[in-house]
N, C-alpha and C positions, 0 to 999 in steps of 0.2 A: 565511488562508483554508483551510478544510478541503479535503482531497485531492479528495473527490468533487465539490465545487463547482468546483475548478480544472479537473478532467477534463471535467465537463459544459460549462463555459464554453468551453473549448478546442474541444470537439466542435461546439458550437453555432456558434461563430465560423467554424470550418473549413467546415461545411455551408453557412452563409450566404454565405460568400465564394465558394465554388464555384458556388452556385446563381446568384449574380449575374453571373458571367462565363462559366460553362460551359453545357452543355446542361441543360434543365429536368429536375429530379429531383422525385419524389413521395415523401414520408415520411409515415407514419402515426404520429401522436403521441397518446398517451393519458395523462392525468395524473389522479391521485387525491389528495385531502386525507386523509392518514393520521392527522392530529392529533398529539397527544403534545407533550411539552416537550423542549427541548434541541436543539442543533445536531447536525451529523453529522461523522463522520470516515470510517472505512472502511465500505463497504457490500459484503456478501458474499453471493453466490448459492449455494445448496446444489444440487449436481448431481443431476439426476433427479427433484427434487421440486417445482421451481418456487418454493420458499420463498426469500425474500430477507431477510437479517438486517441491520438498520440500526442503527448505533451512534447514541445520542441523548444523549450526555453523562453521564447517570447510570443509563441503562437501555438495553436492546436490544429494538427492536420487530421482530417477525417478521411479514412481509407476504407474502400470496399474490401473487407477481409478475405472473401473467397477468391477475389480476382486481382487485388493489389492496386486497383485504380484509386487515384486521389479524387475524392468527391467534393472536398471543400477545405476551407482554412479559416479558422477563427483567430483574428489578429488582435494585437494590443493586449496580450496576456503576459506582462513582464514577470519573469521568475515563476512561470506556471509549474505546479506540481501535479495536481490531480483533477479528474473529471468525474462528475456524477450526474445521474438523470432522475428526473421526477416525472414518471410517465402520466400521472393524473393531470398534472399541470402542463404537460407537453413542453417542459423547460429543461435545459441543461445548464450545468454550473461548472466553473473552473476556479481553482484556488491560485491566486497570483501573489506569490511572496514578495515580488519586487516592489509593488506599491500597496500591499496589504488590501487588496480588493478581491471580490468574487465577481466574475463575469457571468451574467445570466443571459442565456441565449435561447432562441426558439429551435426546438428539436427538428421541426419539419424543414425550416428554411436555413437554419444555422445563423440567422441574423441576430446580432447583439441587441438585447433589449435594454439592459442597463448594467452599470458597474456598481457593486455594492461595497461601500467602505466598511472594513472591519477594524475597529480601533484597537483590538487586542494585539494585533501584529502576529508575526511568526506563522503565517498560514502554511499548511502542509497537506495533510490528508483530508479526504472528503468522501462521504458516503451518503446513501439515502436510506432513511428509516421509514418503511412503509406503514408501520404500526401507528405512528402519529403524524405521518405525512410531513416529514421534516428533512431538510438537507442538513447534514451534520459535518461540522469542521473540527479538526484537531489541530491546535495551534501551539507552536513553540513560543508562547508569549512569556513575558516577564512581569512580575516576579514568579508567577506560577503559570504552568500550562493550562489551557482552557479548552473546553468543548463548547462550541457555539452552534445554535440551531437557527436555521433560516426558513421562513415560510416559502415554499416553492412557488406559490401563486404570485405573491406580492413582492417577494425579495426582502421583506422586512426581517430584521434580527429579532427573534422572539424568545430566546433563552440562552443563558450562559452558565456553565458549571466550572468551578475551579477544580484543578487536579493536583495530585501530590508531586508531580514531576514537571520540570520545564521542557521535557523532551517526549511528549506524547506522540505516538506514531499512528498506526492504523486503528480504525474503530469498526465494530460490526454490531449490528442490532440483532436481537433474538426474536423480534416480532411479537413480544409479549410485554413490552414496556421497559426492558433493560437494554443498555448499550454498553458493550465491552470495549475498553480502551487499553492498548498496549502502552506502557511507560518504559521507554528505552533505557533511561539512566537508572531507575530503581528496580528494574526487572520485575515488574508487577503488572497485573491486569486490574484496572479499576472498573467497577460497575456503576453506571450512572442510571438512576431512576428517572424516566422522562416525565413522570407525574410531578416530581418535586424539583428536578434539575439539581439533585444532590448526589454525591458519591455515597453508596450504601455498602460497598465492599471493596477490599483491596486484597488481592491474592498474589502471593509470591509464585513465580513460575520457574524457580530453579529445578533442573539444571539449565534451563534456558537462559541465555545471556543476551541482552540487547534486543528484546522482542520488537519486531517492526511489522511485517505483514500479518494479517489476521483474517480469518473466515469463520463463519458459523454455520453448522449443519443442524437444521431444526429437527430432522427426523431422529437423530441420536442425541440431541441436545448437547453437542460438543463443540468446543472452540479449537480451531487449528491455528497454531501460533508459529510463525517463521522467526527464527532466532539466528544470532550470529554464530552459534555453535550447535547445540542440540535443539532442534525444533520439537515442540511438544503438542500433545492433545489434552485439553482441559475440560472437565465435566462442567456444564453450563450453569448448574444450580449451586454447587458446593465449592468450585474452584479447585477440585482435586485433580492432580496430574494422573492421567490414566494411560498414557502411552508416549513413546518417542517415535518420531517420524524419519528424520534425516540427520546424518552426522558425517561431515567430511572429516577425513583423517589426514593430518598434515605431517610431513617429514620435518626434520630440523631445518631451521633457517639457513639459507646459503651463506657462506663466508663472504664478507665484502671484498671487492676487488681493490687492491691498494691504489689510491689516487683517484678512484672513481667517485662520482657524485653519490650522495647518500640515497639508498633505495627508498622507494615509497613505503609509507608505514604499514600498508596492507589493510587499511581501512580500520573498522572497529576492532579493538583488541591489540593493535600494534603489529610489528613485523611477524611474519610467519613463513614457514617453509612451503614447498610446493605440495599440492594435493596428491597423495599417493593412492587414495581410494575415496569414493563418494558413496557411502552406504545409503541406499534408499529402501525404506521398509514399507510394505503394503500391509494395512491393518484391516481386517474384516470382522464382522460380527456373526 
């Protein structure tokens, strides 16, 4: 299931569960049919503009977030995963897993400037590191996963770091010269020093399993890690687990119906029962 669907489903379940047992809550929900073909993976909002960039398999739709109007379409992005923006260069970028390229486009006009061939392969996540003004790619490349840096002005590849896992997922920069990378198979966060483009730390994130989404809060120096089971908060200097955020509680798997087709695996971790509760924890300082 695409990440955005997993996130949306978890949020809906958490809200529904809370509303059924807690005080009444009012939510305003507006939805629009934006049309277009293809499923979704990453959805990225552009700060200060209200524009939302939606990956659709072979193209990226640009939507006016507050109104739902389709503003544009970036085509020829086969197997697109993510979108990132480099405001200083006025350029946007997409990761295209289908042909192992990055599409570089003009943020103002949405016109494609070039397609950048990335020989590592396995393109997936993408983010912008303001500290060293680089677009950062996380790649499921072989024999090792890689982190690749692109100059957002020229589109040139300017750095590559090898990782300890073939399944790196999200990456987040701390704005001080470190980039944190989730390794989904090894259940670790690796720290990449942008000065040397070498891994300088590897932190286990148990009880988190299969870390994917990641975000960094500079005020608290904490990393928020989305996981297949228990999501966690990690201290950004030491790698210490300091809190748990969200944990779905599953009932037993349903018994198979005789003669019916095999049930889907349930994604990461194999078959599982229905969600009976979705615990959402708010953490304050």
